[in-house]
VOGU-3710 file (C-alpha; in Angstrom, 3 decimals, decimal comma):
1> xxxxxxxxxx> 101,161/73,061/109,500  101,750/76,080/107,583  103,076/75,450/104,051  104,204/78,965/102,160  104,120/78,779/98,433  107,099/80,127/96,317  109,609/78,807/93,774  112,235/81,664/93,381  113,313/84,360/95,978  111,948/86,854/93,770
11> xxxxxxxxxx> 108,453/85,222/93,667  108,787/85,314/97,615  109,688/89,261/97,127  106,575/89,284/95,145  104,145/87,594/97,150  103,825/84,875/99,933  101,154/82,406/99,840  99,871/80,468/102,595  98,241/76,899/101,365  95,237/76,358/103,097
21> xxxxxxxxxx> 95,417/73,683/105,627  93,087/72,347/108,319  93,418/72,062/112,280  91,226/70,616/114,942  89,932/72,727/117,855  90,011/71,588/121,505  86,262/70,184/120,987  87,650/67,928/117,731  86,066/70,269/115,135  88,034/70,582/112,081
31> xxxxxxxxxx> 89,202/74,112/111,509  90,380/75,613/107,470  92,623/78,622/107,633  92,980/80,143/104,037  93,562/83,082/102,593  90,630/85,377/101,991  89,045/86,166/99,075  87,417/88,483/97,212  84,479/86,667/96,983  84,617/86,142/100,815
41> xxxxxxxxxx> 83,903/89,883/101,218  79,784/89,891/102,107  79,957/86,733/104,809  83,268/88,141/106,123  81,880/91,393/107,030  78,827/89,551/108,464  81,034/87,802/110,829  83,008/91,034/111,834  80,268/92,636/112,582  78,912/89,943/114,485
51> xxxxxxxxxx> 81,816/89,318/116,946  82,040/92,795/117,085  78,457/93,386/118,276  79,245/89,647/121,216  82,259/91,337/122,815  83,021/94,007/125,162  86,189/94,275/124,243  86,176/96,106/121,097  86,939/99,447/119,798  84,232/100,048/117,519
61> xxxxxxxxxx> 80,624/99,570/117,898  78,233/97,352/116,037  76,791/100,296/114,286  79,866/101,852/114,041  80,780/99,202/111,364  77,673/99,435/109,241  78,818/101,592/106,528  82,226/99,582/106,253  80,282/96,593/105,305  79,984/97,779/101,185
71> xxxxxxxxxx> 83,674/98,042/101,558  84,643/94,741/102,331  86,023/94,240/99,140  88,119/97,004/98,691  89,395/95,807/102,338  89,766/92,454/101,160  91,895/93,515/97,942  94,142/96,083/99,790  95,449/92,785/101,609  96,428/90,853/98,925
81> xxxxxxxxxx> 97,845/93,897/96,804  100,225/94,791/99,906  103,725/92,525/99,648  103,543/93,315/104,179  99,984/92,538/104,798  97,963/89,184/105,285  94,065/88,575/105,857  93,263/84,538/106,985  89,714/83,446/108,168  88,906/80,303/109,550
91> xxxxxxxxxx> 86,162/78,194/108,063  83,788/75,420/109,817  81,704/73,615/107,576  82,284/76,165/104,914  80,926/79,008/106,823  83,806/81,873/108,180  83,818/82,234/112,261  87,398/84,153/112,378  90,334/85,883/111,169  93,055/87,093/111,468
101> xxxxxxxxxx> 94,845/90,708/109,661  98,643/92,159/109,933  98,411/95,131/108,335  101,595/96,632/107,144  103,292/99,982/107,733  102,731/101,717/104,488  105,818/104,089/104,711  109,205/103,885/104,134  110,192/104,016/107,996  107,440/101,805/108,712
111> xxxxxxxxxx> 107,335/98,847/106,553  108,842/96,592/108,726  105,877/96,934/111,687  102,636/94,929/110,632  99,736/95,605/113,162  97,588/92,748/114,266  93,740/92,099/114,502  91,928/89,154/115,042  88,138/88,209/115,700  86,381/84,654/116,495
121> xxxxxxxxxx> 82,792/84,078/116,532  81,676/84,104/120,589  80,742/80,297/120,127  84,635/79,461/118,723  86,623/81,032/121,380  88,036/79,410/124,251  88,827/76,656/121,649  92,482/77,490/120,293  91,254/78,797/117,371  92,927/82,081/117,990
131> xxxxxxxxxx> 95,914/80,361/118,910  95,716/78,809/115,598  95,360/82,189/113,440  97,676/83,919/115,162  100,390/81,216/114,989  99,291/81,094/111,332  100,057/84,751/110,923  103,339/84,825/113,332  104,832/82,093/110,872  103,944/83,760/107,686
141> xxxxxxxxxx> 105,430/87,556/108,649  108,907/85,566/110,128  109,014/84,467/106,291  108,127/88,168/104,891  111,259/89,850/103,818  109,652/93,208/105,045  108,286/92,471/108,408  110,408/92,510/111,919  107,792/93,269/114,174  104,036/92,519/115,101
151> xxxxxxxxxx> 101,987/94,859/116,733  98,950/94,646/118,543  96,379/96,896/120,522  94,402/95,454/123,088  91,469/96,760/125,776  93,279/96,538/129,281  91,013/93,521/131,286  90,555/91,386/128,121  92,599/88,831/130,220  92,182/85,581/127,780
161> xxxxxxxxxx> 93,337/87,651/124,986  96,698/89,272/126,707  96,965/85,494/128,021  96,914/84,252/124,574  99,633/86,882/123,211  102,485/86,793/126,077  101,378/82,588/125,233  102,790/83,541/121,851  106,068/85,537/122,961  104,110/88,881/122,729
171> xxxxxxxxxx> 105,661/91,786/125,496  103,770/94,784/127,049  105,747/98,062/125,551  103,120/100,336/127,015  99,984/101,537/127,872  97,458/104,720/127,294  95,789/105,392/129,957  91,678/106,095/129,686  92,276/105,907/125,826  89,195/104,143/125,503
181> xxxxxxxxxx> 85,664/105,274/126,636  83,165/102,262/127,049  80,304/104,573/128,968  79,608/107,949/130,800  82,850/108,252/133,245  83,847/104,490/132,266  87,589/104,454/130,914  90,134/101,731/130,110  93,456/101,440/129,289  94,860/100,939/125,568
191> xxxxxxx> 97,575/98,311/126,180  100,385/98,253/122,925  101,907/94,876/122,590  104,647/93,982/120,326  106,599/90,856/119,270  109,724/90,916/117,471  110,218/88,156/114,530
//
């Protein structure tokens, strides 16, 4: 399913590339998983803006994302340049419908950590796409010579996402009580989950 491209150990240390691959969702739809390119910037940022608006479990609101739209190429380039970071997109019929990113720590004592972010358009949720994307990211991270630990933050109440992460081996490491304010006097915990790889 996942093919990592490198010819020598030196190549591996320089960069790990993922060969694009296709998979099938639960309903039989074919999806292509590949690394993001600079040319994806506009469409990817539009997709992210959409799934922020579709989910009650995002910590960023849709209108807050607007100023980041013009920085899409810079954001993607940061993943391309960093040897402990990855940005994958999911495409269906040439349209980006989801992504997973792993942001490796930039400080020497934190480089072994990768923070995971994932998002999907609502119509493709509960179809196995989250599992496909996340597993591809985990497989890549296991081959990365710098990463030893993946972690993420989840808004309490996002039971489907928590179930997926547990299924793939993530464990809860802690909670930040009332960390997210979703309305006047309405709070949610921030759950920290991690996977040692």
